[in-house]
N, C-alpha and C positions, 0 to 999 in steps of 0.2 A: 281075427285081425280087426283093428279099429278102422271103421269106415270114416270117410271124410266128414260126414255130418256129425258123428260122435266125437271126432277130434275137435271140430269147431265148437261143439257144446262144452267139451272139457276146457278148452282154451277160454271161452267166454265165461265159464264158471270160475276159473282161476282168476281171471282179470276182475270180475265182479267181486270175488272174495277179497282180492288185494285192495280194491277200492274201499270196501267196507272196513277192513282192518285199518287202512290208512286214515279214513275219515274218523274212526273211533279214536285213534291216537291223537289226531289233530284236535278233535273236539273235547276230549276228556283228560287224557294223560298229560299232554304238554302244558295246558294251562295250570293244572295242579302243581306240576313241577316248577313252573315259572313263579307261581304264587309262593311256594315254599322257599324258593331262592330269594324272592323279594323280602319275605319275612326274616330270613337269615341276615340279609344285608341291613334291614332296618334295626334288628337287634344289635348287630355289630356297630352300626353308626351311633345308636343310643349309648352303648357301652363306652365308646370312644369319647362321646360328648361328656358323659359323666366323669370320665377320667380327666378330661381337660378342665372341667369346672373344679374338680377337687385339687388339681395341680395349681390352678389359678388361685384358689383359696389359700393354699399353703404359701404361694409367692406373696400374696397380699399380706399375710400374717408376718412373713419375714421382713417385708419392707416397712410395715408399721412399727416394727421393733427397732429399726435403724434411726439414728439421730440425723439431724440435718447435715452435719459434717460427714457422717458415714455415707449417706446417700450421694453427696457431692463426690466423694472419693470413688464410690462404686461406678459413678458415671464418668470418671476420668478427669474430674476437675480438682481444683485446689480450694480448700475452705480457708479463707483469710478474713479476719475481722467481721465474721458473720455473713460473708458473701461467698458464693461459689463462683470461682473464676476459672 
């Protein structure tokens, strides 16, 4: 039968082991996972920024091809006598 002293030793050992495992996870495992998540978010953000720049470049090229009257019409105006109204 387990004596009271042995039960206390086992309990203390289990608690100490739990503290060691918890400390290891907090000190090493979680920061690495957080850094990996940060890197993934950075890569995603950079990819989205590149897509936006490319989309903007295409838009700029489309607008440059339009004439003054076409731009006026696209903006909802009327082009009369060289003036957008």
